[in-house]
C-alpha positions, 0 to 999 in steps of 0.5 A: 674237883677232888672235893666232889670225889671225896664226898662221893667216897664218903657217901659210899663208905657210909652206905657200904659200911652201914649196909654190911653192919645191917647184914651182919645184924640181919637188917640189911636194908635198915643199915643202908638207910641208916648210912644215908641218914648219917650223911643227910645229918652231916649235910643238914649240919653244914646247911645250918652253918651256911644259913647262920653265916648268910644271916650274920653281918657281912664282914663275919668270917665263914664257918669251918666246913669239911670237904666240899662244904669247906671249899664252898664256904671259902668260895662264897667268902671270896665272892662276898669280899669281891662284891663288897669291894666292887660295891664300894668302888661303885658307891664312890663313883656314884658319890663323885657323879652326884657331887659333880652334878650338884656343882653344875650350873645346868640342871639335870633331870633323870626320867624313868621309861614312863616319864616319871621323875627319878632324880635331879640336881639342885640346879634343876630343882631351882630352875624348875621348882621341883621338890624332892619331898613330893615330886619324885615318882610323878610324871614330868608333864605334871610339872612342866606343862608348857605346850612347847615342852609337852609337844617336844617330849611326846614327839620323841624328836630330840635332835634340837633343844626346846625353849619354854618359860620357867614354871618357877620364875616368871620372865625366865626362859629355859632351854631343855634337851632330852637324851635317851639312854638305857631302857628308854630312859631319858636324861633332860638337860636344862639351862637358863638362857634368859640372858642369851634370849634377851641379847638375841632379841636385841640383835634381831630388833637391831637388824630389823630396825636397821634394815627398815631404815636402809630401805628408804635411802636405797630406794631413793638412790636406786630411783635417781641412778635409774633416772641418770642411766635412762638419760645417759641411754637416751642422750648419750652426748650429755653424759660422759661415758665414765659417769655412765659406767660409774652409774651402772656400777653404783646401780649394781651395788645398790641392787645388791644392798637391796637384796641383802636388806630384803633377805635380812627382813625376811630372816628377821620375820621368820625368827621373830614370828611364831612357829608356822600354824597355817596348814594349807595343802600345797601341791608339790608337783606344781611347786617343783615345776614352778621352781624349775622354771624359776631356776631355768630363768636364772640359769639362762640355759647354762644348766640342765634341770630335772623334776622327779615327783614320786610322792602324791601327798601334799605338804601342809603349810604356808605356800609362800614360805615353802616356795621361798625356801626351795627357790633359795636351794635352787638359786644356790645350785645355779650360782655355785655349780659350773655350767653344764651341771644337772640340777634335779628337784625331787619330791619323794617319800621318806621314812619320817614322812616326805622329802624335797631334794635339790641335787646337783652334780657340781664341784661339791662342798668339803665335809668340814663346812657342812655343819656351818652352811646354815649360819648367817653370812657363812661362805665356803668361798668368799670370792666366788660368793661375792661374784655370784651376788649371794647375800650369805643368808639363803640357807639360814632362811631355808633352815628357819622356814623348815623349823617353822614347818616342823621340818629339818634340812640335811646336807650331803656333799663332799669335794667332787661328789656334788651336793644334796640338800634334803628338806625332810617333812614329818608325816604330820605335815602331809595331806591326801594327794593334792590337786593341781596347784595355782602358783603365780608366775 
């Protein structure tokens, strides 16, 4: 601060001194003007030094200066050194990031807020066929023209990855996941999942073929067991009681195997078929009523059911699949909640469109299990699941039905707090208010 005080005194001395000299010479005003001119010349000389230094190479030391100018030169020099060191550190960090990105087998593509290609690593260049000499600055849709990726990119729903064919290599499948960062910029992570897709297809084909092959022997066994049990019922003296009991147990296990095979075939069909394109309006009020009756038939009075319909619009989709998904949720609620529990089926508005909730006030599920509930055959309590007759595929079927309808499943639960299974449908799957549905009983 003392530099500014000294500078003010310097100006005062010049003005007063030259003013007195001008008064002695009889030109008082010209003396003050001369003092100001001398100060201005002093200032301009230092400004010239500053300008020359700023145009000089970065590492050149600052010029000598008097008073506040000397302090200003020193501060600028220290700031310049700190910025140079910071830039060096940032440059080293960027170099390491770039080197590590180049070493990755997965591809990385950076897009600007308008979706133009900004930067990518070698893996992305190889998988997507990009060329740094020509493609930088162009929109990503000009190079990734697969309809699945275009739809994924434009909708902005990036919770799940998208699969599409490689534009550079025939027969290869690419998985892409987009992450938003910065000022609406996008980071696209891509990887080659061709081998995984082939293994997954082999698994699906195996499950489908085995399930089809099991259907015939199970039907034969079930038919013979039903015949034996009918005979034991009509002619109890001809069949020993222990055989009757054994036939009954065999029939129960056969029915369980048939249910498992049916669920495996359903899941296989959902996984292998294309995303659901049928868009028939489904009256959800009638649908919820039908599902309630289905749940009451399974519960046989052991649970209380409520239906709440707050959204008038219909859902566009395939009626049989939606009914199967919601029935699975209600059946799970009946199987895994204690007697006397209340099960609520609610169709309401959601910020993204509409939702169907199946809510129970049962024992709840630990939060550690929620992320795995839609896996095939995953069981929270294996003993209880076996006793209830569940196959472990119900929620997997629900998940795939919703994916085929551009929807998703959210689960909220914790021990002692009941559970909420929420099917969220986007606004694109909603129609005008529906009329009265006509569902088969």
